[in-house]
N, C-alpha and C positions, 0 to 999 in steps of 0.2 A: 623527586617532587617537580613538578611542571607548574609554572607560573606564567600566565599570559603576558606578553611583553607590555601591554599597555597597564595592567596590575603593577608589574615589576617596576614600571617606570613612575607610577604613582607611590608605590612604596617608597622608592629612592628619593623622591621627593627634591630631585635636583642636586643630590649630594653626589660625590664622586666615588663613595664607599662602594665595595663590592656588595652584591644584592645579599649574599649571605650574612657578612658583617652588619648590615643595616638591619636585617631581620633578627639577629641576635641582639642588637642593641634595643630595638622595639620591644622584644620578649624579657630583656632586662629591665626595660623602664616600666612596663606595664606590670611586671612581677613585683617590682619595689612599691610601685604605686597602688597596687591591691593587697600589699602586706605578705605576698609569698614569699618574697626575697627580701633579705637583709641586706645593708650596704655592704657588708662583707661578702656576701655571696655575689653581689653585683661586680664588686672588684674582682672577684676570682673569675666569673663568668667572662668578663671583657678584659681581662688580662691586665688591668691597671695596677701601677706600682705602689700606690699609697691612697689613703682615704681623701686626700684633697682632689685628686684626678676624679674620684667617684662622685664627690660634692660638685664639682665643676661640670661633670657631665649631666649631672641630675638637675642643676641649676639651667645649663644651655637648653635642657629639654622642658623648661616649666615647672620643675617640682618647686612648690612654694618654700621659702626660707623655713618656715615653722615645721614642715615635714622633714627638711634636712636637720633641724636641731633635734627633733624627735628620734630621727634614725641616729644622731650622735649620742642620745641618751642610751639608746638600746646598745650601742658600741662600748659607751664607757661602762655600762652594765656587763658586757661580754669581759672588758678589762677585768673589773672588779671580781667577777667570778673566776676569771684565769689566775687572779693574784691569790684568792682565796684559796684555790686548789694548790697552787705554789707553796702558800704558806702551810697548807696541812700537810703536804708531801715533806717539807722540810721539818716541821714538827715530829713527824712520824720518824724521820731519820734520827733527829736528835735522841728521841725515846728510846730507839734501837742501839744507838750507840752508847747511851747511858746504861741500859741493861747490859750492855757487852762490858763495858768497864766495871760495873757492879760485880759481874760473874768473875771478871778477871781477879778483882780485888779479893774475892771471896776465896777464890782458887788459891791465890798467893798466900793468903792468912792461913788457909788449910795446910799447905805446903811448910810454910815457917812453923806452925805447930808440930807438924810430924817430925820435923827435923830440928827443933828446938832452936830455931833461930830467932834472934832479937835483932830488932832494927836500931842502929846507933845513929 
């Protein structure tokens, strides 16, 4: 892609960032503002380590606090969905274990009956 020098200078707006990074940040910012990207997607796209870096980036670029809080609600919603999925997986695992134990118990009872064993 070729970008004329005067346009590139305008895009960089006095920053020392490489043009490619500046364009990536602008794309992430506009994607977030338009609702195309979530804060977690912005975090991945820009290589931030945590949510507070994303919030600082968005705040530094004029995203209103109310929008950051709305993004936090979505993020909390993502966490709730993830924890619900984990609970479902744990419950399914417990159910499988319980079925296995019941089957083992029945197999043991059948063995005991066949061999006339009693438990003392």
